[in-house]
N, C-alpha and C positions, 0 to 999 in steps of 0.2 A: 533583564530578557525579556525582548517583542516577543510577542504571539507568534506572529507571522517566523521567527528565529525560531523559537521554541518549536512549531508545528513540520517545520523543515530539518528538523534535525532527529523529531520522532521517523516520519518518514523516512527517514535513509538509513535511521536505527529498528525502526520496524520491523519492513522488509529483512531489510541484513536477515531477524533475531531467525524468519522461517529460513533460509535455505543454505544458511550456514551449518554445513553439513555437521562441523566438531558441538554443535552445540546442543541440536535432537537425537544426541546418538544416546548419551544416556535418560532419556523423558522417556515416563510413558504415553502412553498413547493419550490415555488423560489430563498429564497437563501438557501437552503439545496445543490438544484443544481449550483445555485456557486460555493459554499462553494467546494463541490464533481467536478468543475471545471477547480477552481483557482489550488486543489491542485495537480491533475491532471497535469496542465500545470507546477506548479513553479516542483514536481517531474524531469516532462519530459523531463524540461530544462536541471535542478541538472545533471540528466544523460548524456545529452549533452553532457554538459560543462565537467565534471570528464572522461567521456568515450571516449571522440570525438569520438561522434557514425556518421556514414551516415545517406542522408538526409533518406532512406527506413528505417533505422535500427529506429531513431527517428520516425519515419511515425508508426512502430508498437509498438514502446515503447507509445507512444500516446496512440492506440489503444488497445494494453491491460490491459493497464492500465484507461484508459475509461468505456471498460468495467468491469472488473473485479473489481474496485472500486465501479461500482454504482450496480453491482452482490451483493455486500459486503453490499451495504448501505441498500437497496430491503430488503435483509435478516432480515439484522438487525432491520428494522423499524417492517417487522413481527413478532419478536421475542419481539420487543418494543408493540406489538399492543397484543400478544396475557398473557399480562403483567406479561415478562419473567424477574427474578428482579436478576435472579443466573450468578455473572460475569464472572465463567469459557466457559458457554456455549455462551455467547460473542465474549472471550479469544480463542477457540475454533473454531469457525467461521472466526474473522479475519486469525488467527491462516489459515486454510483451504485456503483462499484469497491467504493470502500471500505466500505460498507455490507454489500456481496454479501462482500467479506473475512470481517468480520465475522459474517456470516448460516452462513458457513460454522466457521468458529473456536467460534463455540459449540456446535455441533455433537457438535463434538469431543472439546473440552475440559470439564476435570470442572467442578466448583461453585467450588472452590478456585481453580481455574486461572485461570477466567469469572474469575471479582472481582478476581484480581489484573490479569492482563491491563489493564481494565477501568481502576483504579485508574491505570495505567503512564501511562495515556494517553487509550487509547482512550476513555470515556466523555466527556473534555470532548471529542475527536475527534466524537463520538457525539453527544452536545447541538449542537456546532458545525452539524454537519450540517441535523439537523434543527429549528433556528432556520434556518439557509437555505433552506430545501425550504415554510416557510411563507411 
């Protein structure tokens, strides 16, 4: 399997882990935090390898993901605590934070890295977000 297919699968599966209410109900806060940190680390390392990031870019990717994935998780927990069962609201939340991540990445990726990132599955995810937004 090519790396961009793997990256696409990781992106789609990873964020769904954080917003899937049923999966998070039986985990302790420590387990949830560990899962978030593992996801951030895995996604960061895949981007470092795929895009041949500089050390400072790796720092920004890791920082961006740490902040935004934690924010996504916190917001999804609030929805869950409010007993929201509408999957569309969780999807909108994922879309909001994935867009935030992409916007941040675009600021510090080179043009070549950005094109490679978009070809790795991010463009398909972006188009799907735009389609859902309409």
